[in-house]
C-alpha positions in Angstrom: 10.7 -37.2 11.6 11.5 -38.2 8.1 12.6 -34.7 7.2 14.8 -34.5 10.4 16.5 -37.8 9.6 17.3 -36.7 6.1 18.8 -33.4 7.4 21.0 -35.2 9.9 22.3 -37.4 7.1 23.5 -34.3 5.3 25.9 -33.8 8.3 29.1 -35.5 7.3 31.3 -37.3 9.7 34.2 -35.4 11.0 36.3 -38.6 11.2 36.9 -37.9 7.5 38.4 -34.5 8.3 41.9 -33.8 9.7 42.2 -30.0 10.1 45.8 -29.0 9.9 45.2 -25.2 9.9 42.6 -22.5 9.5 42.6 -19.0 8.1 40.1 -16.2 7.8 40.6 -15.3 4.1 42.2 -16.3 0.8 44.1 -13.5 -1.0 45.4 -13.4 -4.5 48.0 -16.2 -5.0 46.9 -18.0 -1.8 45.2 -21.4 -1.6 43.8 -24.0 0.8 44.3 -27.8 0.5 43.0 -30.9 2.3 43.1 -30.4 6.0 43.0 -26.6 5.7 39.9 -24.5 6.2 38.6 -21.0 6.1 36.5 -20.0 9.2 34.2 -17.0 9.6 35.1 -14.3 12.2 33.1 -15.7 15.1 33.5 -19.3 14.0 29.8 -19.8 13.0 30.7 -21.3 9.6 33.6 -23.2 8.0 34.8 -23.7 4.4 36.8 -26.8 3.4 36.8 -30.3 1.9 34.4 -33.0 3.0 32.9 -36.4 2.1 29.1 -36.7 2.6 27.6 -39.8 4.2 29.3 -43.0 2.9 30.8 -41.4 -0.2 34.5 -41.4 -0.8 34.4 -38.5 -3.2 35.6 -35.1 -2.0 33.7 -31.8 -2.2 34.4 -28.2 -1.4 31.6 -26.9 0.9 30.5 -24.7 3.7 29.0 -26.1 7.0 28.0 -25.0 10.5 31.0 -25.0 12.9 29.9 -23.6 16.3 26.5 -25.3 16.4 25.0 -28.2 14.5 28.6 -29.1 13.7 28.9 -30.5 10.2 25.5 -29.5 8.8 26.4 -28.7 5.2 24.8 -25.5 3.7 26.5 -25.1 0.4 28.6 -27.2 -2.1 30.8 -25.7 -4.8 31.5 -28.7 -7.0 28.3 -30.6 -6.3 28.2 -31.9 -9.9 31.9 -32.5 -10.3 33.3 -34.4 -7.3 37.0 -34.9 -6.7 38.1 -38.6 -6.8 40.9 -38.1 -4.2 42.3 -35.7 -1.6 44.4 -33.7 -4.0 42.0 -30.7 -4.4 43.3 -27.2 -4.2 41.2 -24.0 -3.9 43.0 -20.8 -4.9 42.5 -17.2 -5.8 44.1 -17.0 -9.3 44.4 -14.8 -12.4 42.2 -16.3 -15.1 41.9 -14.9 -18.6 40.8 -11.2 -18.3 40.3 -11.3 -14.5 40.5 -13.1 -11.2 38.5 -16.1 -9.9 38.3 -18.7 -7.1 39.4 -21.9 -8.8 39.2 -25.5 -7.6 41.8 -27.8 -9.2 42.3 -31.6 -9.1 45.5 -33.6 -9.1 46.1 -33.0 -12.8 45.5 -29.2 -12.4 42.3 -29.4 -14.3 39.6 -26.9 -13.3 36.9 -28.8 -11.4 34.9 -25.6 -10.4 35.4 -21.9 -10.5 33.5 -18.8 -9.5 32.6 -16.2 -12.1 35.6 -14.3 -13.3 36.1 -11.0 -11.4 37.0 -8.1 -13.6 40.7 -7.2 -14.0 39.7 -3.8 -12.5 39.7 -5.6 -9.1 43.0 -4.4 -7.6 43.3 -6.5 -4.4 40.5 -9.2 -4.4 40.2 -11.4 -1.3 37.8 -14.3 -0.5 36.2 -14.1 2.9 33.7 -16.4 4.7 31.1 -14.1 6.4 29.3 -14.9 9.7 26.1 -15.3 7.6 27.6 -18.3 5.8 28.2 -16.3 2.6 31.5 -16.9 0.8 32.3 -13.6 -0.9 35.0 -12.1 -3.1 35.5 -8.4 -2.5 38.2 -5.7 -2.6 40.3 -6.1 0.5 40.7 -2.3 1.2 37.8 -1.0 -0.9 35.1 1.4 0.4 31.7 -0.1 1.2 33.4 -3.5 0.8 30.8 -5.0 3.3 27.9 -3.9 1.2 26.5 -6.9 -0.8 25.9 -4.6 -3.8 29.7 -4.2 -3.9 30.7 -7.8 -3.6 32.6 -9.0 -6.7 31.1 -12.5 -6.3 29.2 -14.3 -3.6 28.0 -17.9 -2.9 24.6 -16.6 -1.9 23.9 -16.0 -5.6 24.2 -19.8 -6.2 22.2 -21.6 -3.5 22.6 -25.3 -3.0 19.9 -27.2 -1.1 19.8 -24.7 1.8 18.4 -21.1 2.2 20.1 -19.2 5.0 19.1 -15.9 6.6 19.9 -13.0 4.2 19.9 -15.2 1.0 17.7 -14.1 -1.8 15.4 -16.7 -3.5 14.3 -15.3 -6.8 15.4 -13.8 -10.2 17.5 -10.8 -11.2 15.4 -9.6 -14.2 18.4 -7.5 -15.5 21.1 -10.2 -15.6 18.8 -13.3 -15.7 20.4 -14.8 -12.6 18.0 -17.3 -11.1 18.6 -18.0 -7.4 16.7 -21.3 -6.6 17.2 -24.2 -4.2 17.9 -27.7 -5.6 17.9 -30.9 -3.6 20.7 -33.5 -3.4 20.3 -36.7 -5.3 20.9 -38.7 -2.1 22.5 -38.3 1.3 25.8 -39.5 -0.2 25.6 -37.4 -3.4 25.0 -33.6 -3.3 24.6 -33.4 -7.1 21.5 -31.5 -8.3 18.4 -33.7 -8.5 15.1 -32.9 -10.2 13.5 -31.1 -7.3 13.8 -27.3 -7.2 12.2 -24.6 -5.3 12.2 -21.0 -6.5 10.1 -18.1 -7.8 8.6 -18.1 -11.3 8.6 -14.4 -12.4 6.2 -14.9 -15.4 2.8 -13.2 -15.1 2.5 -12.4 -11.5 5.5 -13.9 -9.6 4.8 -16.9 -7.3 6.8 -19.5 -5.4 6.8 -23.0 -6.9 8.3 -26.4 -6.0 9.0 -28.4 -9.2 10.2 -31.9 -10.2 11.8 -31.2 -13.5 9.4 -29.0 -15.3 6.3 -30.4 -13.5 4.8 -28.3 -10.7 4.5 -30.3 -7.5 3.5 -27.5 -5.1 2.4 -23.9 -5.9 2.8 -21.6 -2.9 1.0 -18.9 -4.8 1.5 -15.2 -5.4 2.4 -12.7 -2.7 -0.6 -10.9 -1.2 1.3 -8.4 0.9 1.4 -10.6 3.9 2.5 -14.0 2.7 2.3 -16.5 -0.2 -1.4 -17.1 -0.8 -1.1 -20.9 -0.5 1.4 -21.1 2.4 -0.4 -21.1 5.8 3.0 -21.9 7.5 4.4 -18.4 6.7 3.2 -16.3 9.6 4.8 -13.6 11.8 6.9 -15.2 14.6 9.5 -14.2 17.2 12.4 -16.1 15.4 12.6 -14.4 12.0 11.1 -11.7 9.7 10.5 -12.1 6.0 10.1 -9.8 2.9 9.1 -10.1 -0.7 10.4 -7.6 -3.3 9.1 -7.3 -6.9 10.1 -4.5 -9.2 11.5 -4.0 -12.7 15.0 -5.1 -11.7 14.4 -8.2 -9.5 11.9 -10.5 -7.8 13.0 -12.2 -4.6 12.0 -13.5 -1.2 14.3 -13.6 1.9 14.2 -13.9 5.6 16.2 -12.3 8.4 16.9 -13.5 12.0 15.4 -11.5 14.8 17.7 -13.2 17.3 21.0 -14.4 15.9 21.3 -16.9 18.8 18.3 -18.9 17.3 19.4 -19.9 13.8 16.8 -21.1 11.3 17.1 -22.3 7.7 15.1 -23.7 4.8 16.1 -27.0 3.3 14.9 -29.0 0.2 15.6 -32.7 0.8 16.1 -35.6 -1.5 12.3 -36.4 -1.8 11.3 -32.9 -2.6 10.1 -31.7 0.9 10.8 -28.1 1.6 11.3 -27.8 5.3 12.0 -25.0 7.8 14.3 -26.0 10.7 15.2 -24.0 13.9 18.1 -24.9 16.1 17.0 -26.2 19.6 19.9 -25.5 22.0 18.6 -27.6 24.8 18.5 -30.8 22.6 21.4 -29.8 20.4 19.3 -30.7 17.4 17.4 -29.1 14.5 13.6 -28.9 15.2 11.2 -29.1 12.3 9.3 -25.8 12.2 7.2 -26.2 9.0 7.1 -28.3 5.8 5.3 -28.8 2.5 5.8 -31.8 0.4 6.7 -32.4 -3.3 5.7 -36.1 -3.1 2.0 -35.4 -3.7 0.5 -33.1 -6.3 -1.3 -30.1 -4.8 -3.5 -29.4 -7.8 -7.2 -29.1 -7.8 -8.2 -27.6 -11.2 -9.7 -28.0 -14.6 -7.3 -30.8 -15.5 -6.8 -32.4 -12.0 -6.5 -36.1 -11.4 -6.6 -35.8 -7.6 -9.4 -37.9 -6.0 -10.0 -35.3 -3.4 -11.0 -32.5 -5.8 -14.5 -31.1 -6.3 -15.9 -28.8 -8.8 -16.6 -25.1 -8.0 -20.2 -24.0 -7.7 -21.3 -23.3 -11.3 -19.0 -26.0 -12.7 -19.6 -29.7 -13.1 -17.5 -32.8 -14.0 -16.9 -33.1 -17.8 -17.2 -36.9 -17.4 -19.6 -37.7 -14.5 -19.2 -41.4 -15.0 -15.4 -41.2 -14.7 -15.8 -39.1 -11.5 -18.0 -41.7 -10.0 -15.2 -44.2 -10.5 -12.8 -41.7 -8.8 -11.1 -40.8 -12.2 -11.1 -37.0 -12.1 -8.5 -36.5 -14.8 -11.2 -35.0 -17.2 -11.6 -32.1 -14.8 -14.5 -29.6 -14.6 -16.4 -27.5 -17.1 -18.9 -24.7 -16.8 -22.5 -25.7 -16.4 -23.5 -22.7 -18.5 -21.1 -21.2 -21.1 -20.2 -17.5 -20.6 -22.2 -15.0 -22.7 -20.5 -11.6 -22.3 -23.1 -9.8 -24.5 -25.9 -10.9 -22.2 -24.4 -9.6 -19.0 -22.1 -12.0 -17.2 -21.7 -11.5 -13.5 -19.2 -12.6 -10.7 -19.5 -15.3 -8.0 -17.5 -14.5 -4.8 -15.4 -17.4 -3.5 -14.3 -16.8 0.1 -10.9 -17.7 1.7 -9.1 -19.5 -1.1 -5.6 -19.9 -2.5 -5.9 -17.9 -5.7 -5.4 -19.7 -9.0 -2.1 -20.0 -10.9 -0.9 -16.5 -11.8 1.6 -17.3 -14.6 -0.8 -15.8 -17.2 -2.5 -13.3 -14.9 -2.0 -9.5 -14.9 -1.6 -7.1 -12.0 -2.3 -3.4 -11.5 -1.2 -2.2 -8.0 -2.7 1.2 -8.3 -6.4 0.6 -8.4 -9.1 -0.5 -6.0 -11.3 -3.6 -6.2 -14.3 -1.7 -7.7 -12.1 -0.5 -10.6 -10.7 -4.0 -10.9 -14.3 -5.4 -11.3 -15.0 -2.8 -14.0 -11.8 -3.8 -15.9 -12.7 -7.5 -15.8 -16.4 -6.8 -16.8 -15.3 -4.8 -19.9 -13.0 -7.6 -21.1 -14.9 -10.7 -22.2 -11.7 -12.8 -21.9 -11.3 -12.0 -18.2 -12.3 -15.1 -16.1 -11.8 -13.8 -12.5 -10.4 -10.9 -10.5 -9.2 -10.3 -6.9 -7.1 -7.9 -4.8 -3.4 -8.2 -5.3 -2.7 -7.0 -1.7 -5.0 -7.9 1.2 -3.5 -5.5 3.7 -5.6 -2.6 5.1 -8.8 -4.0 3.6 -7.4 -4.8 0.2 -5.9 -2.9 -2.7 -4.5 -3.6 -6.2 -6.0 -5.7 -8.9 -5.3 -9.3 -10.1 -6.9 -10.4 -13.4 -7.1 -13.9 -14.9 -7.7 -14.6 -18.6 -7.3 -18.4 -18.8 -8.6 -21.5 -17.0 -8.5 -21.1 -13.2 -5.9 -23.7 -12.2 -5.2 -24.9 -8.6 -7.8 -23.2 -6.4 -7.9 -24.4 -2.8 -10.0 -23.5 0.2 -7.9 -22.1 3.0 -10.2 -21.0 5.8 -7.6 -19.4 8.0 -5.4 -17.4 5.5 -7.2 -17.6 2.1 -8.4 -14.5 0.3 -11.5 -13.7 -1.7 -11.7 -14.1 -5.5 -14.5 -13.2 -7.9 -15.1 -15.8 -10.7 -17.0 -14.8 -13.9 -20.3 -16.6 -14.4 -23.1 -16.5 -16.9 -26.0 -14.4 -15.7 -28.4 -17.3 -15.9 -26.1 -19.5 -13.8 -25.7 -16.8 -11.2 -29.5 -16.8 -11.0 -29.6 -20.6 -10.5 -26.9 -20.3 -7.8 -28.8 -17.6 -6.0 -32.0 -19.7 -6.1 -30.2 -22.7 -4.7 -28.8 -20.6 -1.9 -32.4 -19.3 -1.1 -33.7 -22.9 -1.1 -30.9 -24.0 1.2 -31.6 -21.0 3.4 -35.3 -21.6 3.4 -34.7 -25.2 4.4 -32.4 -24.1 7.2 -34.9 -21.6 8.4 -37.6 -24.3 8.4 -35.4 -26.5 10.5 -34.5 -23.7 12.8 -38.1 -22.6 13.3 -39.2 -26.1 14.0 -36.4 -26.6 16.5 -37.2 -23.3 18.1 -40.9 -24.1 18.4 -40.1 -27.5 20.0 -37.6 -26.0 22.3 -40.0 -23.2 23.2 -42.6 -25.7 24.1 -40.3 -27.6 26.3 -39.0 -24.4 27.9 -42.5 -23.1 28.6 -43.6 -26.3 30.1 -40.5 -26.3 32.3 -41.0 -22.7 33.2 -44.6 -23.3 34.3 -43.5 -26.2 36.5 -40.6 -24.2 37.9 -42.8 -21.2 38.7 -45.5 -23.3 40.3 -42.9 -25.1 42.5 -41.2 -21.8 43.4 -44.5 -20.1 44.5 -45.3 -23.0 46.7 -41.8 -23.3 48.1 -40.6 -19.7 48.8 -42.4 -16.4 48.3 -39.8 -14.3 50.0 -36.8 -14.6 47.7 -35.6 -11.7 45.7 -35.1 -12.1 42.0 -31.3 -12.1 41.6 -31.5 -11.0 38.0 -33.6 -7.9 38.9 -31.2 -7.1 41.7 -28.2 -7.4 39.3 -29.6 -4.8 36.9 -30.4 -2.4 39.7 -26.8 -2.6 40.9 -25.6 -1.7 37.4 -27.4 1.5 37.1 -25.2 3.3 39.5 -22.2 3.2 37.2 -23.9 3.6 33.8 -22.8 7.2 33.6 -19.2 6.3 34.1 -19.5 3.4 31.6 -20.6 5.9 29.0 -17.1 7.5 29.2 -15.8 4.4 27.4 -16.3 4.0 23.6 -19.4 1.7 23.2 -19.4 -1.0 20.5 -22.7 -2.3 19.3 -23.3 -6.1 19.4 -23.4 -6.5 15.6 -19.9 -5.0 15.3 -18.5 -7.4 17.9 -20.2 -10.4 16.2 -19.0 -9.4 12.7 -15.4 -8.8 14.0 -15.2 -12.3 15.6 -17.1 -14.2 12.9 -19.9 -14.8 15.4 -17.4 -15.9 18.1 -16.1 -18.8 15.9 -13.9 -21.5 17.5 -11.2 -20.6 14.9 -10.9 -17.2 16.4 -10.7 -18.3 20.0 -7.4 -17.3 21.7 -8.0 -18.9 25.1 -10.2 -18.8 28.2 -9.7 -17.4 31.7 -11.7 -17.0 34.8 -13.7 -14.1 33.2 -14.6 -16.1 30.1 -13.4 -16.9 26.6 -11.2 -14.5 24.6 -11.5 -14.1 20.8 -9.4 -12.6 18.1 -11.3 -10.2 15.8 -10.9 -7.6 13.1 -12.9 -4.3 12.8 -14.1 -3.2 9.5 -11.3 -0.7 9.1 -8.8 -3.5 9.5 -7.7 -3.0 13.1 -7.1 -6.3 15.0 -8.7 -6.6 18.4 -9.0 -9.1 21.3 -12.6 -9.6 22.6 -13.2 -10.8 26.2 -16.7 -12.2 26.7 -18.1 -12.8 30.2 -19.1 -16.4 30.5 -22.5 -17.3 32.0 -20.6 -19.9 34.1 -17.8 -17.6 35.1 -16.9 -17.2 38.8 -16.6 -13.5 38.1 -19.6 -11.3 37.3 -20.9 -7.9 36.6 -18.9 -6.2 39.4 -15.6 -7.5 38.1 -16.7 -6.4 34.6 -17.4 -2.9 35.7 -14.3 -2.8 37.9 -12.0 -3.7 35.0 -13.8 -1.4 32.5 -13.8 1.6 34.7 -10.2 1.2 36.1 -8.5 0.6 32.8 -10.4 3.5 31.1 -8.8 5.8 33.7 -5.3 4.4 33.3 -2.9 5.1 30.4 0.6 3.5 30.3 2.7 1.7 27.7 3.0 -1.3 30.0 -0.8 -1.7 30.6 -3.1 -3.3 28.1 -5.1 -0.7 26.2 -8.9 -1.0 26.5 -10.6 0.1 23.3 -14.2 -0.1 24.6 -17.0 -2.3 25.8 -20.4 -3.7 24.9 -23.4 -4.3 27.2 -26.2 -5.0 24.7 -28.3 -8.1 24.7 -27.5 -9.0 28.3 -23.8 -9.5 27.3 -20.7 -8.2 29.0 -17.9 -7.7 26.5 -14.5 -5.9 26.8 -12.6 -4.9 23.6 -8.8 -4.7 23.9 -5.9 -4.1 21.5 -4.7 -7.4 20.0 -1.3 -8.5 21.1 0.1 -11.2 18.7 2.7 -12.9 21.0 0.1 -14.1 23.5 1.0 -14.1 27.2 4.3 -14.6 29.1 3.4 -18.1 30.3 3.1 -19.2 26.6 6.9 -18.7 26.4 8.4 -19.4 29.9 6.6 -22.6 30.6 7.5 -24.2 27.2 10.9 -25.8 26.7 11.1 -24.9 23.0 9.6 -21.4 23.0 11.5 -20.3 26.2 14.7 -20.4 24.1 13.4 -17.3 22.2 13.6 -15.3 25.5 17.3 -14.7 25.9 18.5 -12.6 28.9 18.1 -9.3 27.0 14.5 -10.1 26.3 13.8 -11.3 29.8 15.3 -8.2 31.4 13.3 -6.1 29.0 10.1 -7.8 30.0 10.9 -7.7 33.7 11.6 -3.9 33.5 8.4 -3.3 31.6 6.3 -5.2 34.3 8.1 -3.2 37.0 7.3 0.1 35.2 3.7 -0.9 34.9 3.4 -1.7 38.6 5.2 1.5 39.6 2.6 3.4 37.6 -0.3 1.6 39.3 1.1 1.9 42.8 2.5 5.4 42.8 2.3 7.4 39.5 -1.3 7.1 38.4 -4.1 9.4 39.6 -5.6 6.3 41.3 -3.6 4.0 43.5 -4.4 0.5 42.1 -3.5 -2.9 43.6 -3.8 -5.5 40.9 -4.3 -8.6 43.2 -4.1 -11.1 40.4 -0.7 -10.6 38.8 0.7 -13.8 37.2 2.5 -14.8 33.9 -0.8 -15.5 32.1 -1.9 -11.9 32.8 1.2 -10.4 31.2 0.6 -10.0 27.5 3.4 -9.4 24.9 3.1 -7.3 21.8 4.9 -8.0 18.5 8.1 -6.4 19.9 7.9 -8.5 23.1 6.9 -5.4 25.2 5.0 -6.6 28.3 1.5 -5.2 29.1 -0.3 -6.0 32.4 -3.9 -7.1 31.8 -7.0 -8.5 33.7 -8.0 -5.9 36.2 -11.2 -7.6 37.3 -9.9 -8.3 40.8 -8.1 -5.0 41.1 -8.8 -2.6 44.0 -8.5 1.2 43.9 -7.2 3.2 46.9 -7.1 6.9 47.8 -3.8 8.5 47.5 -3.6 8.9 51.3 -4.7 5.3 52.0 -2.2 2.6 53.0 -4.6 -0.2 53.9 -8.1 -1.4 53.3 -10.5 -4.2 54.3 -11.9 -6.8 51.9 -14.8 -9.2 52.1 -13.4 -11.5 49.5 -10.1 -13.5 49.2 -8.7 -13.1 45.7 -5.4 -13.1 43.8 -2.5 -15.4 43.2 
């Protein structure tokens, strides 16, 4: 709530504004004064004079107009406020060209844009629907192409990053586009807190206080910043990172323009992502990371929560015992390149500071290891891009600064170790493993003894109670044999592949649970994401529903039906493997007051049409006539483009093409 309160304070009071007139542009020789504003074409943004909070000083700025009225996104003269209401913004000839100029009561220049070349014949200043104030040729060709703008406010961010703005550095001109916070809610002047991209070494996003790094989001790994778990694909906006010989930048774009979102750096150094919530008429906090606490765990760290990596130890154990960790960690065994150093794999971490690292995007991990092995100064290596199983090469040649374990989004890194230390680490692993095995074996023996004793008692009681009952388990297997040939038409996954893909069905990968059993997210070795549905022992459904769903979906092919990739029946398990759909199910959106706003009428009609097409295929167009009998919002899944796919055919019933009715011995459905 702290971040939300600070954002609301940035919204100035409109009782300080008396709008006399508005216009859509400022041409050469024209100007605006107090009470006059420039408004974008659809009235999303407005440019004019305002006073923030309790301040009496006047500033030229841009703010939201149609929604979030008064939320300031950009300030021109943030470091040079006007003392009264005499300010005038005009498009004027200055020196060898033309510029937007802000004058005070004595006609002194308070602020001006970069001077536009005299070659500009008919320059005009326009406020675009994106919130970007641009100077362009009024009648020029391609005048809506950002590359042809003569000047734009998006090149000079204030405390806010809007959709389409670039955060980064132009390596040709040296222009550094970075966000900087206000000093206070009443003073928009630049404070010490900045958020931008450091292009040195391998580019990475950083939050700084002055020259001190407060938070390092890390380098780009092809999907997101290595240290920013908040940056994930979502239905509100997309994002991209570009790094080439000309520029390095990050930006995001709206998927749905009716759901605005923005990044803000506030007065205490928090970088926050806000999304507009129409039903509450407020900005909702979507994600944040803080500049109030150092995020470093490294060789020189003073954070009390830090620990040394395996193979390292505190330089001053006594100080560490007293929670003074400023001395940092050192290697237990010094490197000795001539005697064959090796590498220790650290899993799922935020990779170290890359300001002094090197990158080669054209080689694979094995070649990367060879490069690092041949250079005695190389301290670690990793993939530079984690997509598709990994590619590219990152090499470190200095101390490994700011490593952090991130179980969900981290990547693997290989740290150089002395051969003797690697041997010690391996022996410690074997000792821990042996200890675990001993504990497991002891537990198994005890459990086996208890189970055997219980089994003996159970069998004895059963024999004396009822000799005529049929073994349900044996009957279950006999029922399965009739369909084994049909099952073999499906791709069969072995049990080890399923276990590896889901990380042994870990809770972190669990997507949810239905009547059939739990569903897990997984990834095959080739990089394909899958959804794994595992029949629960306590499920009300059973083998018949499993076979029914597997055999029916295998015979059906339609873009609005979920795709079955295969199944697994090893080790007394019943597992179905589907394509993974990232946007979950329809009920995840429609029954949530916030997420339901993402589904505008265009999306809703698209989803309804897709469900209808899927049902039409099932009822009329497929080679089998299928009645689903359990269709509900939770059984309609959504892919990354919000296309609906009908799922869960365990209760479905197949009819002949000439059948119009059938009997059932079981009441099912919704």
